[in-house]
N, C-alpha and C positions, 0 to 999 in steps of 0.2 A: 504494500500500500504506500502510495506517495505521500510525503509529509509536506504540509504547507504551514504558513504562519498567519495568525489573525492580526487584527489591529493592535492588540496588546502584546504582540510578539510571543504568543503561546503556540506551541505545536498542535496542529489539528490535522485531521485527514483531509485531503483535497476534496473527497466526496462530500464531506460535511460542508465545506466551503462553497461548493457549487450548488448544493441543494438548500443552502440557507439555514442550516441547523447549527450555526456556530454560537457557542457560548461566549459572550463578550465580557463576562464578569458582572459585578454588581454596579450599575451605573450611578446609583446614589452614593455608594461608598467611594467610588473613584472620583466622583464630582466633589465630594466633601474633602477628600485629600487634596485635590487640585485647588479648591477654595482656600484651604489652610496654607498651602504652599504659596499661592498668589498673595494672600494677606501678609505672610512673612516677607516676601520679596518687596511688596509695596511698603511695608513698615521700614524695612532696611533702606529703601530708596528715599523715603521721607526723612529718615534720620540723617542720611548723607546730605540732603538738601539743607536741613536745619543746621548741621555742622558748618556747611559752607557759608550759610547766611550769617552765622555767628562770627566766623572769621572775617567775612566781608565787612560786617558792622564794626569790628574792632579795628580793622585797617582804615576804614573810612573815618572813624572817630579820631584815630591817630593823625591822619592827614589834616583834618579840620583843625585839630588842636595845634599842629605845627603852623598852619596858615595864620591862625589867630595870634599865636605867639610872635610870628614874623611881623604882622601888622602892628601889634603893640610895640614891638621893639623899634620899628621904623617910625612910628608916631612919637615915641619917647626920644629918639635921636633928633627928629625935626624940632621938637619942643626945646630940647637942650641947645640946639644950634641957634634958635631965636633969642635965647636968654643971654 
């Protein structure tokens, strides 16, 4: 008897495949496992985005702080020159 594989990579006889009597497993269970895997992947993706946004905010805050300090220093220098 010739061996074939179904969609879940299970060995089945080719006669079963042709006649439509293939057991594809428990679709509810398979779907539930897929949902859990998808949720874990999405959660990981969101955490990565959150971490990137935190770093971006820290860099942005540092740049703005540097710009404000530079403007304050320039203003202090101009005031000192006028006196």
